[in-house]
VOPAGU-2260 file (C-alpha; in pm, 1 decimal, decimal comma):
REM VOPAGU-2260
SITE   aa  ch    i         X         Y         Z
SITE  MET   A    0    -732,9    6275,7   -1682,6
SITE  GLY   A    1    -848,5    6503,8   -1954,5
SITE  GLU   A    2    -562,2    6773,9   -1875,3
SITE  PHE   A    3    -313,8    6494,3   -1899,8
SITE  THR   A    4    -433,4    6323,3   -2232,6
SITE  ARG   A    5    -442,7    6672,1   -2388,5
SITE  GLN   A    6     -71,5    6729,2   -2277,6
SITE  VAL   A    7      35,1    6391,0   -2423,7
SITE  ARG   A    8    -140,7    6471,6   -2739,5
SITE  ALA   A    9      42,1    6805,7   -2762,9
SITE  LEU   A   10     382,8    6620,2   -2699,4
SITE  LEU   A   11     304,3    6361,9   -2998,8
SITE  THR   A   12     200,4    6618,3   -3240,1
SITE  LYS   A   13     480,6    6839,5   -3158,2
SITE  HIS   A   14     792,1    6606,9   -3184,2
SITE  LEU   A   15     645,0    6342,8   -3441,4
SITE  ARG   A   16     636,1    6475,8   -3757,6
SITE  PRO   A   17     426,4    6305,9   -4060,6
SITE  CYS   A   18     614,9    6012,5   -4175,3
SITE  TRP   A   19     609,7    5687,4   -4387,0
SITE  VAL   A   20     525,0    5341,9   -4195,6
SITE  ARG   A   21     556,9    5011,3   -4316,1
SITE  GLY   A   22     347,4    4705,4   -4214,4
SITE  GLU   A   23      73,6    4449,0   -4293,6
SITE  VAL   A   24    -295,7    4526,4   -4306,6
SITE  SER   A   25    -504,8    4337,4   -4064,6
SITE  ASN   A   26    -864,1    4359,1   -3924,1
SITE  LEU   A   27    -959,3    4608,8   -4189,6
SITE  ARG   A   28   -1328,7    4740,4   -4145,3
SITE  ARG   A   29   -1517,3    4977,6   -4383,7
SITE  GLN   A   30   -1748,5    5196,9   -4231,6
SITE  SER   A   31   -2089,9    5331,7   -4395,0
SITE  SER   A   32   -1969,1    5664,6   -4328,4
SITE  GLY   A   33   -1691,1    5598,8   -4596,1
SITE  HIS   A   34   -1413,5    5587,4   -4326,3
SITE  VAL   A   35   -1166,6    5293,6   -4328,4
SITE  TYR   A   36   -1010,1    5136,6   -4013,1
SITE  PHE   A   37    -717,0    4877,8   -3995,9
SITE  THR   A   38    -416,9    4761,4   -3811,7
SITE  LEU   A   39     -74,7    4800,1   -3956,7
SITE  LYS   A   40     132,9    4515,2   -3785,3
SITE  ASP   A   41     485,8    4355,7   -3827,0
SITE  ALA   A   42     657,9    4093,6   -3660,3
SITE  ASP   A   43     687,2    4303,3   -3320,7
SITE  SER   A   44     421,9    4543,5   -3281,6
SITE  GLN   A   45      96,9    4691,5   -3430,5
SITE  LEU   A   46     -43,5    5033,6   -3483,3
SITE  SER   A   47    -426,5    5133,2   -3521,6
SITE  CYS   A   48    -464,7    5311,6   -3841,9
SITE  VAL   A   49    -770,9    5511,3   -3980,4
SITE  LEU   A   50    -814,3    5652,6   -4342,4
SITE  PHE   A   51   -1085,1    5927,5   -4343,2
SITE  ARG   A   52   -1350,7    5912,1   -4606,4
SITE  MET   A   53   -1191,0    6188,4   -4831,1
SITE  ASP   A   54    -848,3    6055,2   -4816,3
SITE  ALA   A   55    -981,9    5703,7   -4868,4
SITE  LEU   A   56   -1148,7    5802,8   -5197,8
SITE  ARG   A   57    -816,7    5906,8   -5337,9
SITE  GLN   A   58    -641,5    5603,0   -5284,4
SITE  THR   A   59    -573,9    5354,1   -5590,0
SITE  VAL   A   60    -453,3    5075,1   -5349,6
SITE  ASN   A   61    -739,6    4789,5   -5277,6
SITE  LEU   A   62    -708,6    4759,4   -4914,5
SITE  ARG   A   63    -738,5    4404,4   -4794,7
SITE  ASP   A   64    -621,0    4207,5   -4485,7
SITE  GLY   A   65    -257,1    4052,4   -4530,7
SITE  LEU   A   66    -164,5    4312,4   -4780,7
SITE  ALA   A   67     173,5    4460,1   -4712,6
SITE  VAL   A   68     186,1    4833,3   -4759,0
SITE  VAL   A   69     352,4    5175,1   -4689,9
SITE  VAL   A   70     123,8    5455,9   -4531,7
SITE  TYR   A   71     189,5    5846,5   -4501,4
SITE  GLY   A   72      45,5    6007,9   -4227,6
SITE  ASP   A   73      97,8    6136,1   -3848,8
SITE  VAL   A   74      -8,3    6014,2   -3507,6
SITE  ASP   A   75    -292,4    6146,1   -3319,0
SITE  VAL   A   76    -443,6    6076,2   -2971,7
SITE  TYR   A   77    -833,6    5991,7   -2953,0
SITE  GLU   A   78    -884,3    6172,8   -2624,7
SITE  PRO   A   79   -1228,5    6000,8   -2502,3
SITE  ARG   A   80   -1035,8    5647,4   -2496,8
SITE  GLY   A   81    -690,4    5782,1   -2441,7
SITE  SER   A   82    -564,2    5586,4   -2722,9
SITE  TYR   A   83    -326,9    5703,6   -3015,5
SITE  GLN   A   84    -389,9    5642,9   -3393,9
SITE  TYR   A   85    -210,7    5673,2   -3713,7
SITE  ILE   A   86    -419,3    5940,8   -3940,7
SITE  CYS   A   87    -342,3    5792,1   -4290,9
SITE  ARG   A   88    -302,3    6024,1   -4598,3
SITE  ALA   A   89    -150,0    5810,9   -4834,5
SITE  VAL   A   90    -131,6    5428,7   -4884,2
SITE  LEU   A   91     134,5    5269,8   -5134,5
SITE  GLU   A   92     124,5    4892,4   -5208,3
SITE  VAL   A   93     469,4    4705,7   -5146,8
SITE  GLY   A   94     359,4    4371,8   -5219,7
SITE  GLN   A   95     137,7    4084,3   -5080,4
SITE  GLY   A   96     177,7    4028,0   -4715,4
SITE  ARG   A   97     344,1    3708,5   -4594,7
SITE  LEU   A   98      14,7    3536,8   -4488,4
SITE  GLN   A   99    -157,9    3618,7   -4810,7
SITE  GLU   A  100     153,6    3518,6   -4997,7
SITE  ARG   A  101     144,0    3186,8   -4801,4
SITE  PHE   A  102    -222,9    3153,4   -4895,9
SITE  GLU   A  103    -170,6    3197,8   -5270,2
SITE  GLN   A  104     100,4    2964,4   -5265,4
SITE  LEU   A  105     -83,0    2661,0   -5086,4
SITE  LYS   A  106    -397,8    2735,5   -5278,7
SITE  ALA   A  107    -201,2    2697,2   -5601,4
SITE  LYS   A  108     -14,9    2369,5   -5502,9
SITE  LEU   A  109    -340,5    2212,3   -5377,0
SITE  ALA   A  110    -528,7    2316,2   -5685,0
SITE  ALA   A  111    -263,7    2164,8   -5899,9
SITE  GLU   A  112    -299,2    1830,3   -5684,3
SITE  GLY   A  113    -676,9    1857,4   -5815,0
SITE  LEU   A  114    -791,6    1889,2   -5450,5
SITE  PHE   A  115   -1041,3    2171,1   -5556,6
SITE  ALA   A  116   -1165,4    1993,4   -5851,3
SITE  ALA   A  117   -1537,8    2035,5   -5922,8
SITE  GLU   A  118   -1569,8    1668,8   -6020,1
SITE  ARG   A  119   -1479,4    1546,8   -5669,7
SITE  LYS   A  120   -1739,3    1740,4   -5499,4
SITE  ARG   A  121   -2025,0    1538,6   -5386,8
SITE  PRO   A  122   -2391,5    1688,6   -5377,8
SITE  ILE   A  123   -2519,3    1797,2   -5015,1
SITE  PRO   A  124   -2764,0    1565,3   -4893,4
SITE  ALA   A  125   -3141,3    1673,6   -4945,1
SITE  TRP   A  126   -3245,4    1570,8   -4605,3
SITE  PRO   A  127   -3004,0    1503,9   -4348,5
SITE  GLN   A  128   -3108,1    1368,8   -4020,9
SITE  THR   A  129   -2777,0    1394,5   -3845,5
SITE  VAL   A  130   -2559,6    1699,3   -3917,2
SITE  ALA   A  131   -2205,7    1714,9   -3713,9
SITE  VAL   A  132   -2053,4    2070,1   -3644,2
SITE  VAL   A  133   -1687,8    2134,2   -3604,3
SITE  THR   A  134   -1668,1    2456,6   -3426,9
SITE  SER   A  135   -1623,2    2643,6   -3095,9
SITE  PRO   A  136   -1929,7    2551,5   -2868,4
SITE  THR   A  137   -1907,1    2867,6   -2692,9
SITE  GLY   A  138   -1899,6    3105,2   -2992,3
SITE  ALA   A  139   -2181,5    3334,6   -3175,6
SITE  ALA   A  140   -2151,9    3124,2   -3493,0
SITE  ILE   A  141   -2311,5    2798,0   -3353,6
SITE  GLN   A  142   -2596,9    2997,3   -3184,6
SITE  ASP   A  143   -2681,8    3182,0   -3494,3
SITE  PHE   A  144   -2664,8    2850,6   -3685,9
SITE  LEU   A  145   -2903,9    2664,5   -3449,8
SITE  ARG   A  146   -3134,8    2983,8   -3415,8
SITE  VAL   A  147   -3187,8    2966,1   -3802,2
SITE  LEU   A  148   -3246,6    2599,1   -3787,8
SITE  GLU   A  149   -3485,9    2626,1   -3513,5
SITE  ARG   A  150   -3678,8    2934,5   -3687,6
SITE  ARG   A  151   -3690,4    2721,2   -4024,9
SITE  ARG   A  152   -3851,6    2432,9   -3811,1
SITE  TRP   A  153   -3579,2    2193,2   -3919,4
SITE  ARG   A  154   -3621,3    1856,2   -3720,7
SITE  GLY   A  155   -3277,8    1686,3   -3759,6
SITE  ARG   A  156   -3010,9    1616,2   -3490,7
SITE  VAL   A  157   -2706,6    1841,3   -3444,6
SITE  ILE   A  158   -2378,8    1708,3   -3320,2
SITE  ILE   A  159   -2143,9    1938,1   -3195,7
SITE  THR   A  160   -1784,6    1841,2   -3207,5
SITE  PRO   A  161   -1572,3    2103,5   -3002,5
SITE  ALA   A  162   -1258,8    2235,5   -3144,5
SITE  ARG   A  163   -1049,7    2530,5   -3117,6
SITE  VAL   A  164   -1112,9    2769,6   -3429,5
SITE  GLN   A  165    -825,0    3029,9   -3373,1
SITE  GLY   A  166    -466,7    3036,9   -3251,6
SITE  GLU   A  167    -192,2    2810,8   -3214,3
SITE  GLY   A  168    -305,6    2417,9   -3239,8
SITE  ALA   A  169    -655,7    2506,9   -3383,1
SITE  ALA   A  170    -565,7    2336,1   -3707,9
SITE  MET   A  171    -469,6    2012,7   -3522,0
SITE  ASP   A  172    -777,8    2051,0   -3327,0
SITE  ILE   A  173   -1027,0    2064,6   -3638,3
SITE  VAL   A  174    -834,3    1769,7   -3804,4
SITE  ALA   A  175    -901,2    1571,7   -3479,6
SITE  ALA   A  176   -1277,4    1675,6   -3453,6
SITE  LEU   A  177   -1308,2    1553,6   -3828,5
SITE  ASN   A  178   -1159,5    1220,4   -3730,1
SITE  ARG   A  179   -1360,7    1172,6   -3430,5
SITE  ILE   A  180   -1668,6    1229,2   -3648,4
SITE  HIS   A  181   -1574,4     990,5   -3898,4
SITE  GLU   A  182   -1462,3     719,8   -3645,7
SITE  TRP   A  183   -1843,7     749,0   -3497,5
SITE  GLY   A  184   -1982,1     729,2   -3830,9
SITE  GLY   A  185   -2341,1     850,6   -3738,8
SITE  ALA   A  186   -2302,0    1182,6   -3954,0
SITE  GLU   A  187   -2484,6    1265,8   -4292,8
SITE  LEU   A  188   -2331,6    1583,1   -4337,0
SITE  ILE   A  189   -2045,4    1786,4   -4166,8
SITE  VAL   A  190   -2049,8    2182,3   -4108,9
SITE  VAL   A  191   -1723,8    2329,1   -4055,2
SITE  MET   A  192   -1763,7    2684,8   -3923,8
SITE  ARG   A  193   -1673,0    2997,2   -3740,1
SITE  GLY   A  194   -1786,0    3361,0   -3737,6
SITE  GLY   A  195   -1572,8    3658,3   -3881,9
SITE  GLY   A  196   -1234,2    3784,6   -3824,9
SITE  SER   A  197    -910,8    3904,6   -3962,2
SITE  LEU   A  198    -680,6    3681,2   -4182,2
SITE  GLU   A  199    -457,4    3586,8   -3887,4
SITE  ASP   A  200    -786,8    3477,3   -3695,3
SITE  LEU   A  201    -913,7    3248,9   -3998,9
SITE  TRP   A  202    -568,1    3112,3   -4058,9
SITE  CYS   A  203    -622,1    2789,6   -3913,4
SITE  PHE   A  204    -875,2    2725,9   -4185,2
SITE  ASN   A  205    -590,3    2790,8   -4448,9
SITE  GLU   A  206    -363,1    2514,7   -4292,9
SITE  GLU   A  207    -278,9    2263,6   -4551,3
SITE  ILE   A  208    -372,9    1976,2   -4297,9
SITE  VAL   A  209    -696,8    2121,5   -4247,3
SITE  ALA   A  210    -751,9    2153,9   -4632,3
SITE  ARG   A  211    -657,2    1808,2   -4700,4
SITE  ALA   A  212    -868,0    1651,0   -4415,1
SITE  VAL   A  213   -1185,7    1819,9   -4540,0
SITE  ALA   A  214   -1107,4    1724,3   -4875,4
SITE  ALA   A  215   -1054,8    1334,5   -4764,9
SITE  SER   A  216   -1380,2    1344,6   -4582,6
SITE  PRO   A  217   -1620,0    1035,8   -4666,3
SITE  VAL   A  218   -1882,2    1240,8   -4563,4
SITE  PRO   A  219   -1980,3    1552,3   -4759,0
SITE  VAL   A  220   -1857,9    1884,6   -4583,5
SITE  ILE   A  221   -1980,7    2253,7   -4579,9
SITE  SER   A  222   -1717,0    2519,8   -4498,4
SITE  ALA   A  223   -1873,7    2832,3   -4350,3
SITE  VAL   A  224   -1573,7    3041,2   -4222,9
SITE  GLY   A  225   -1623,3    3411,6   -4160,1
SITE  HIS   A  226   -1825,0    3662,3   -4365,7
SITE  GLU   A  227   -1918,4    3701,7   -4761,7
SITE  ILE   A  228   -1575,0    3843,1   -4824,8
SITE  ASP   A  229   -1364,9    3587,1   -4643,6
SITE  PHE   A  230   -1225,6    3276,7   -4845,2
SITE  THR   A  231   -1026,4    2995,9   -4689,1
SITE  LEU   A  232    -866,6    2686,3   -4840,1
SITE  SER   A  233   -1116,9    2493,5   -4658,1
SITE  ASP   A  234   -1383,4    2670,4   -4875,8
SITE  PHE   A  235   -1220,3    2568,1   -5193,8
SITE  ALA   A  236   -1167,1    2201,4   -5036,5
SITE  ALA   A  237   -1527,4    2145,1   -4912,1
SITE  ASP   A  238   -1805,7    2010,8   -5134,2
SITE  ARG   A  239   -1996,6    2331,9   -5062,8
SITE  ARG   A  240   -1922,2    2686,9   -4927,2
SITE  ALA   A  241   -2145,9    2892,9   -4740,5
SITE  GLU   A  242   -2101,9    3255,4   -4713,4
SITE  THR   A  243   -2172,0    3236,3   -4319,1
SITE  PRO   A  244   -2275,6    3016,6   -4054,2
SITE  THR   A  245   -2614,7    3138,8   -4084,6
SITE  ALA   A  246   -2618,9    3083,7   -4463,8
SITE  ALA   A  247   -2493,6    2711,9   -4402,4
SITE  ALA   A  248   -2811,9    2658,7   -4195,9
SITE  GLU   A  249   -3040,7    2810,6   -4457,6
SITE  LEU   A  250   -2867,4    2610,6   -4713,7
SITE  ILE   A  251   -2940,3    2293,8   -4517,5
SITE  THR   A  252   -3297,9    2378,2   -4445,0
SITE  SER   A  253   -3374,9    2508,0   -4797,9
SITE  LEU   A  254   -3332,3    2177,2   -4934,0
SITE  PHE   A  255   -3567,8    2054,9   -4675,2
SITE  ILE   A  256   -3803,0    2310,9   -4743,4
SITE  GLU   A  257   -3780,1    2258,0   -5129,2
SITE  LEU   A  258   -3878,2    1880,8   -5065,4
SITE  CYS   A  259   -4179,8    1987,4   -4848,1
SITE  ASP   A  260   -4297,9    2229,6   -5103,3
SITE  ARG   A  261   -4263,9    1957,8   -5370,6
SITE  ALA   A  262   -4454,2    1702,5   -5145,1
SITE  LYS   A  263   -4746,0    1979,7   -5080,3
SITE  GLU   A  264   -4776,1    2039,3   -5454,5
SITE  ALA   A  265   -4769,0    1674,4   -5542,2
SITE  ALA   A  266   -5046,1    1599,3   -5296,5
SITE  LYS   A  267   -5259,9    1925,6   -5425,9
SITE  ASN   A  268   -5199,6    1771,0   -5753,5
SITE  TYR   A  269   -5308,2    1415,3   -5653,7
SITE  ASN   A  270   -5644,2    1564,7   -5448,1
SITE  ARG   A  271   -5738,9    1778,0   -5766,0
SITE  SER   A  272   -5700,5    1433,3   -5978,7
SITE  ILE   A  273   -5937,4    1262,9   -5747,6
SITE  ASP   A  274   -6175,2    1525,3   -5735,4
SITE  GLU   A  275   -6181,0    1529,9   -6121,2
SITE  VAL   A  276   -6227,6    1149,2   -6117,5
SITE  LEU   A  277   -6524,2    1188,9   -5875,6
SITE  ARG   A  278   -6707,6    1450,2   -6051,1
SITE  THR   A  279   -6673,7    1266,7   -6386,1
SITE  HIS   A  280   -6819,7     943,4   -6189,3
SITE  ARG   A  281   -7084,9    1133,0   -6003,6
SITE  HIS   A  282   -7208,2    1295,4   -6341,8
SITE  GLU   A  283   -7221,1     950,8   -6495,1
SITE  ILE   A  284   -7399,5     817,2   -6192,7
SITE  GLU   A  285   -7664,7    1099,1   -6255,3
SITE  LEU   A  286   -7711,2    1012,3   -6620,7
SITE  LEU   A  287   -7746,5     637,3   -6539,4
SITE  HIS   A  288   -8018,9     746,4   -6278,3
SITE  ARG   A  289   -8210,0     936,6   -6524,9
SITE  ARG   A  290   -8206,4     647,6   -6797,9
SITE  LEU   A  291   -8319,8     411,3   -6546,2
SITE  ALA   A  292   -8621,1     631,5   -6415,2
SITE  LEU   A  293   -8733,1     650,6   -6770,7
SITE  HIS   A  294   -8707,1     279,8   -6853,4
SITE  HIS   A  295   -8801,3     132,8   -6514,3
SITE  PRO   A  296   -9103,6    -104,3   -6542,6
SITE  ARG   A  297   -9287,3     122,2   -6270,4
SITE  ALA   A  298   -9276,4     404,8   -6501,3
SITE  SER   A  299   -9441,6     203,0   -6769,7
SITE  ILE   A  300   -9707,1      82,7   -6513,8
SITE  GLN   A  301   -9783,6     442,7   -6412,3
SITE  GLN   A  302   -9817,6     539,6   -6776,7
SITE  ALA   A  303  -10058,6     262,1   -6841,4
SITE  GLN   A  304  -10260,4     329,9   -6522,9
SITE  LEU   A  305  -10294,3     692,5   -6625,0
SITE  ARG   A  306  -10412,3     591,9   -6978,5
SITE  LEU   A  307  -10688,2     343,5   -6826,7
SITE  ASP   A  308  -10804,2     597,4   -6605,6
SITE  GLU   A  309  -10843,2     822,2   -6889,3
SITE  LEU   A  310  -11019,2     594,7   -7102,1
SITE  ALA   A  311  -11248,4     491,0   -6781,4
SITE  GLY   A  312  -11356,1     837,6   -6755,5
SITE  ARG   A  313  -11416,7     882,8   -7126,2
SITE  PHE   A  314  -11626,7     567,1   -7115,1
SITE  ASP   A  315  -11861,7     695,5   -6848,0
SITE  SER   A  316  -11873,4    1034,4   -6993,8
SITE  LEU   A  317  -12004,7     885,3   -7298,8
SITE  THR   A  318  -12264,5     645,0   -7137,6
SITE  ARG   A  319  -12404,3     917,9   -6939,0
SITE  ARG   A  320  -12446,6    1138,4   -7215,8
SITE  GLN   A  321  -12617,8     894,2   -7434,2
SITE  LEU   A  322  -12858,2     790,1   -7177,6
SITE  LEU   A  323  -12943,6    1148,8   -7108,2
SITE  GLU   A  324  -13008,1    1192,2   -7481,7
SITE  GLY   A  325  -13216,1     877,7   -7481,8
SITE  ALA   A  326  -13412,1    1011,5   -7193,7
SITE  THR   A  327  -13468,9    1326,9   -7360,6
SITE  ASP   A  328  -13617,8    1200,2   -7652,6
SITE  LEU   A  329  -13825,8     933,5   -7483,4
SITE  ARG   A  330  -13968,9    1272,4   -7279,1
SITE  LEU   A  331  -14040,3    1428,1   -7604,2
SITE  LEU   A  332  -14225,6    1152,6   -7736,3
SITE  ARG   A  333  -14444,4    1104,0   -7461,4
SITE  GLN   A  334  -14544,5    1457,9   -7480,4
SITE  ARG   A  335  -14626,6    1433,1   -7858,5
SITE  LEU   A  336  -14787,2    1100,1   -7782,7
SITE  GLY   A  337  -15008,4    1252,6   -7524,5
SITE  SER   A  338  -15108,3    1553,1   -7734,0
SITE  ALA   A  339  -15215,3    1321,2   -8021,1
SITE  SER   A  340  -15526,0    1113,0   -8005,5
SITE  PRO   A  341  -15568,9     937,3   -8358,6
SITE  VAL   A  342  -15482,6     548,6   -8322,2
SITE  GLN   A  343  -15286,2     553,7   -8639,7
SITE  HIS   A  344  -15079,6     867,2   -8492,7
SITE  ILE   A  345  -15018,3     665,8   -8172,6
SITE  HIS   A  346  -14915,8     351,9   -8381,3
SITE  ARG   A  347  -14663,3     570,0   -8604,7
SITE  GLN   A  348  -14536,2     703,4   -8256,2
SITE  ARG   A  349  -14500,7     355,8   -8124,3
SITE  GLU   A  350  -14312,0     263,8   -8421,0
SITE  ASN   A  351  -14087,1     552,7   -8432,0
SITE  LEU   A  352  -14047,7     516,1   -8056,7
SITE  ALA   A  353  -13956,0     139,0   -8100,9
SITE  ALA   A  354  -13701,1     242,4   -8375,0
SITE  LEU   A  355  -13537,3     517,1   -8168,4
SITE  GLY   A  356  -13523,6     227,5   -7883,6
SITE  ARG   A  357  -13337,9      -8,4   -8144,9
SITE  ARG   A  358  -13100,1     293,5   -8256,8
SITE  PHE   A  359  -13023,8     364,8   -7883,7
SITE  ASP   A  360  -12950,4      13,9   -7832,1
SITE  ARG   A  361  -12735,6     -30,2   -8110,4
SITE  ALA   A  362  -12532,1     304,9   -8059,0
SITE  THR   A  363  -12509,8     200,3   -7694,7
SITE  ARG   A  364  -12382,5    -148,4   -7782,3
SITE  GLN   A  365  -12136,2     -13,2   -8047,2
SITE  ALA   A  366  -11998,2     232,9   -7781,8
SITE  LEU   A  367  -11960,5     -20,3   -7522,1
SITE  ARG   A  368  -11779,6    -257,4   -7776,0
SITE  ARG   A  369  -11542,0      14,0   -7860,5
SITE  GLU   A  370  -11488,7      94,4   -7504,7
SITE  LYS   A  371  -11436,2    -258,9   -7420,8
SITE  ASP   A  372  -11196,1    -338,5   -7713,0
SITE  GLN   A  373  -10966,8     -34,0   -7595,5
SITE  LEU   A  374  -11002,2    -152,4   -7240,1
SITE  ALA   A  375  -10895,7    -511,4   -7331,4
SITE  VAL   A  376  -10588,1    -360,5   -7542,8
SITE  MET   A  377  -10497,7    -140,3   -7217,3
SITE  ARG   A  378  -10540,7    -452,4   -7041,1
SITE  ALA   A  379  -10304,8    -654,5   -7234,2
SITE  ARG   A  380  -10030,9    -364,6   -7227,4
SITE  LEU   A  381  -10063,8    -354,4   -6839,7
SITE  GLU   A  382  -10032,4    -715,3   -6804,3
SITE  GLY   A  383   -9717,3    -723,0   -7005,7
SITE  VAL   A  384   -9551,0    -467,5   -6777,9
SITE  SER   A  385   -9709,2    -618,5   -6467,2
SITE  LEU   A  386   -9486,0    -764,3   -6174,5
SITE  GLN   A  387   -9590,0   -1125,3   -6281,1
SITE  GLN   A  388   -9485,3   -1072,9   -6644,5
SITE  THR   A  389   -9146,3    -928,2   -6518,9
SITE  LEU   A  390   -9101,9   -1227,0   -6303,9
SITE  LYS   A  391   -9158,5   -1448,9   -6593,1
SITE  ARG   A  392   -8886,4   -1280,3   -6810,6
SITE  GLY   A  393   -8618,7   -1403,4   -6543,5
SITE  PHE   A  394   -8624,8   -1081,8   -6315,4
SITE  ALA   A  395   -8642,9   -1116,5   -5950,0
SITE  VAL   A  396   -8794,3    -876,4   -5666,7
SITE  ALA   A  397   -8591,3    -792,7   -5365,6
SITE  ARG   A  398   -8787,5    -720,3   -5035,1
SITE  ASP   A  399   -8626,9    -651,7   -4680,5
SITE  GLN   A  400   -8766,4    -791,1   -4370,5
SITE  GLN   A  401   -9047,6    -529,6   -4348,1
SITE  GLY   A  402   -9164,9    -624,4   -4714,5
SITE  GLN   A  403   -9053,5    -317,8   -4887,9
SITE  VAL   A  404   -8903,2    -348,6   -5227,1
SITE  VAL   A  405   -8520,2    -264,3   -5221,6
SITE  THR   A  406   -8450,0     -40,2   -5522,3
SITE  ARG   A  407   -8108,2      83,8   -5389,9
SITE  LYS   A  408   -7782,8     -89,6   -5319,4
SITE  ALA   A  409   -7690,5     205,4   -5108,1
SITE  VAL   A  410   -7950,2     110,4   -4810,4
SITE  LEU   A  411   -7792,8    -249,9   -4764,6
SITE  LYS   A  412   -7534,6    -347,7   -4540,3
SITE  PRO   A  413   -7372,7    -687,7   -4462,3
SITE  GLY   A  414   -7573,7    -913,8   -4269,2
SITE  ASP   A  415   -7933,5    -783,1   -4412,3
SITE  VAL   A  416   -8178,4   -1058,1   -4481,1
SITE  LEU   A  417   -8357,7   -1025,2   -4801,7
SITE  ALA   A  418   -8650,3   -1220,2   -4968,0
SITE  LEU   A  419   -8616,9   -1275,4   -5336,7
SITE  ASP   A  420   -8968,6   -1313,8   -5538,4
SITE  PHE   A  421   -8926,7   -1539,0   -5860,5
SITE  GLN   A  422   -9202,5   -1648,9   -6096,1
SITE  ASP   A  423   -9261,5   -1979,2   -5922,8
SITE  GLY   A  424   -9196,1   -1862,2   -5548,2
SITE  GLU   A  425   -8966,2   -1701,1   -5300,9
SITE  ILE   A  426   -8648,6   -1752,2   -5151,5
SITE  ALA   A  427   -8439,2   -1579,3   -4857,7
SITE  THR   A  428   -8085,4   -1444,0   -4880,8
SITE  ARG   A  429   -7841,9   -1262,9   -4698,2
SITE  VAL   A  430   -7602,6    -970,6   -4800,5
SITE  GLU   A  431   -7231,8   -1077,0   -4754,2
SITE  GLU   A  432   -7099,0    -749,6   -4893,0
SITE  THR   A  433   -7185,7    -429,0   -5040,6
């Protein structure tokens, strides 16, 4: 086989000199290496062509599918595949190809009718639950579309409406699929899609009947045909164009994800507001607790008890000290009396002793009177803040079934039985709600 292929190559290169060939560009592919591959075709045949990097850099023609060109070069055989291809050296533009010219004519016609006007385009639903897809059910485009929806956790429903998306009769198939979706009436959004291809492969989406059907759809339509560089009439007629089927899925889910993000942010802001209100209320409650503790009758009673204990201690100390002093004076007098024998001296000492006794009694009575007066004042103050006086002023004391005083609402629950002490008696009551 190798020898045969080499002989064929030798014959072609020997008998076919470099020449000019005219045709229409199709299946244009630009490689990262800089080489350009395309097919040159006319009504009867087609020819595989390659424009190597250095030759491509010298060209001024913007090669694109559908462009009619004249290329100069020679034929060569690619031995590993046994196929022949045309090695282009120069490319000249002769004019637009038939398909491209027809595309531009239809585009201008429909644009003049206002079919592509921005004001007639409708917004894409932000959260569609049911999306109808017009495409080939076996193509890679629908698989890419579904894979992106799943990866981005979209939970809507996808209804695939089968249609041919290439070749003769494909345009009628697409229109029929759109009509079936409209008759069904359950779709909120329609996506018309297919993967990339040549101008001929995508031509059904440039048919006038398809463009009009897309524009007339009562349901918003996304057109996702080909790759980023491909534009079809259905793209212009649709409410939104997506560069690829994958981009269409991202567009649908991006609106969904944006709404989810907004909801999360709103919930976060709400929680922050609630936390701030709770913090404020907790602070106010703490302040009220402190103020209540300072002005509660129990605090006043405790202060009065402390003062009373202090006065009682002082009175006891004073009494003991005065008694000790009197006993000491009496002992001294007795000693002096025992050492002196004259009667007069004894008489004077008796008088002195009587005077000291009177002074002692007077001082003791005065000290007792002062302490009693202070004790009476404190007793009056203490009685003013006593429980009975508090009840007389209109207050009531709540006690639970164990007789414990209830000071906080938080310890109560519906159904608890309480005893309420008033000035003139006690009543029983039941808690209905807290």
